[in-house]
N, C-alpha and C positions, 0 to 999 in steps of 0.2 A: 497595323500597329494600334494598340488601343490605348496608348497613354494620353492622346489628347483630351480623352473623355475625362482622364483623372489628374491632368495638369493643374487645375485649380485647387486640389486637395493638397498640393505641396507647396511649400514656400519657394517658389521659383525666383530666381532674380529679374528685375525688371530688364526688359528687351525691347529693342526697337529695330525693325528692319528700314534700315535707312534708304535703301533702293526704293523699296516700296513707297516711303514716306515722300521722297522727293519726287518720284514719278508721280503719285497721286496729286500733289501740289499742282504739277506742271500739267497733268491731265484735265484737271478741272479749269487751269487757264486756258489751255486749248479749247475747251468746249466754249468758253465765253467769247475768245479771239475768234472763233471759227463763225459766230454770229455775224460777224462784221467783216471779216477778212477771208476770202475763199482760199481753198486748198489749190485749185486749179483755175486757171482762167484762159479763155478763148477770145481772141479778138478778130475780126473779119473786117478787113478795110479798115476805115477810119471810125466811122459810127454805124457801119452797116449791120454787124450784129456782134453782140458781146454775151459770154457765159462766164458766170461766176458760180463755182461750183465747190462745195464742201458737204460733209455727210450730215451737218445740221442746218444747212442754209445753202439753197441753190437758187439762182435767178437768172433770167434772161432778158437781153435787150435788143430790140430790132429797130434801128432807124432812131436810137435814143429814147425808146419808149421801153420801159421795163414791163414784164410779164412774168407770170410763173404759171407752172403744169401742176395741177391738183394732186396727181398721183407722186410726183417727185417730192411735193411739199409735206404728204403724209409721210414718205419714208424718211424725211428729214425730221420730223417730230419723233418718230420712233428711235431713229439713230441718236437724237438728243437725250432722250430717256435713258437709254441704254448706256450710253457714255457718261452721264452723269452718275448712275448707279454703279458702274464700273471704277468711277474715281472715289466715289464715296465708300464703297466697299473696300477697296485697297487701302484708303486712308484709315479706316476703323481697324483693319488687320494689322496695319504697320505699327502703330501705338500699342498693339497687344498681341503679339505673335504667338503668346504662349497660351491663350484663353482655349477654351474646348471648341468655340465656333469659327476660331481665327482660319484653320484650313479650308473650311467651307467657304468663308469668304475669299481667301486667296485663289481657289478654284474658280470661283465665278468671276473674278475681276481681271486675272492677269492674261487671259487670252483677248479679250474684248478689243484692246487697241491694234492688236495685230490682225484680227479677224477685220477689224473696221478699214484698216489701210489696204487689206487685200481686195475686199469687196470694193472700196472705191476706185482703185486703180483698175479692176477686173470690169468695172461698169463702164470706166471711160474707154477702155480698149474695145469692149464689146460694141460700143455705139460708135466708136470710130471705124471699126471693120464693117459694121453694119452699113453705115452712109456709104463707105467705099463699095461694098459689094452691090449695094441696091442704087445708088445714083452716081457712083464713080467720084465720090466726093473725096478727096484726100485731105483728112483732119489730123494735122499733128499733135500728138500729145505733148512733145517737147521740141521746140525750135519753131522754124518759120517754112513757110511754102507758099506755093500758088494754088489758090482754089478756083476751080471752074465750076460754076454754078450751074446746076440742070437747066437745060432750055425748056422743059417744062414748066420751070418756076419763072423764067424770064421772056416768055412769049416769043421762043425761038431766037431770042437774042444771045450773043456769044459774051458772056460778062465773066471776068476773071478778077479777082480781089486777092491781096496779100493776107495771109491767115498765120496767126502766131499763137501757140500753145506753150503754156509754162506753169511748172508747179511751183507754189509760192512758197514762203517760209513756215507757214502753218503747218503745212503737209510735212516738212523735214522735222519740224518741232513735234509731230505727231509720231515720227518715227522714232525720235529719242525717247518718247514717253513708253513705245512698244517695247524697246531695248531694256528700259528700266524695270518694267513690268516682269518681263521674263527673268532679268537679273534677281528680283526680289522671290520669284519662284526657286530660283538656284540657290539663293541666300538661305530660305526657309530650310533647306535641306540640313544645313549647318545649326541652324537654330533646332531643328528636330534631334540632332545628335547631342547638343548640350544639355536640351531638355531630359532626354534619356539618362544622360550621365548624372545630372542632378537628382532625377527620379532614383537611380540605384543607390546613390549616396543617402538620400531621405531613407531608403528603405533600410539600408544596413544601420544606420542610426537607430530607427526604430526597433530593429531586431535587437541591437545591442541594448536598449532600453528595457525591452520585453525579458531578454535574459537575466537582466539586473533585478528587476522587479520580480522574478520567479525565484531567484535566489534569496532575496530578503523575504519572502513569503516563506520559505523553506527554513531559513535560518534566520528568524526575526532578531536574534541577539548575535554580537560578533563573537567568535571563537575566544574563549578565555586563554590566556598564555599559560603554558605548564609551570607548575611551582618548582622553583629551585631546589634541588635536595642540597643539604648541607654535605660538605666534604667527609666522607667516612675516616673514623681515627683507626689508625694501624694499632693492632693489640701489641705490637712489640714496641718498647720503648728502649732508647738508647742510653 
C-alpha cells in the first residue's frame, strides 16, 4: 500500500500506539537496569565462581576476583547499541504512527527484543551443552545441582560443589517488552485501517469540492427563478 508516503498530506487525527509507547519506555529502562543487574546468574559453591550475564553486561568472578572476557564484552557493547536504537525507534514511532517514516521505524524495532531474548537464551544453552559434552560439567540454567569439577583442573582431585543457575527479574521484564513490541506491530494494522478510512474520506471531500468548483465555473451566476405569469382572464363573463 502506498498511503504511508501520502499520510502527511492529509489532515489525519493524532494517534498514539500505546503498546509501543509503554514498551519503548520499559525497554529503555531495561537497558539501563541490565548494566547493573544481570538477566541470569550462576553461582558455584560459596565464592568459588560466579557468573552475571546480560546482553549488555557480562562479568565473571573466580574466588571473589572479578574478570571479563574481551570477546563477550565486545558483544555486550554491540547489543547495548542495538537495544538503545530499538527502544528509541519504537518511542519515535509510537508518538507519530501516521508519519510516512513510521512503519520503517516499527519494522526496525519490534523484532529486536524478541531476537535478543532468543539469542541470549540460546547462547546460555549452547555453553551449557558444550561444557557438558566436553568436560562432563552439568550447568543448570535454572535450578540447583552438583557440579563435579574436571580432574584436569583440580590436579586429579575429586572436587564437587553446589551450582545454582537462575533467571533474574530483568530477564522477565525483557519478555514483557518483547510482548509489548509485538502487540504494537499488531496494533499498527488497526492504525493502518483507520488511516485508510480517513484518506478515503478526505478524497471524497476533495472530489465534492472539485465538482462544486467546476459547477461554479460553468454557471457563475445562480439560475434565475422563472417569472410568474398572471392568471389568464376568461373571455366569458357571467
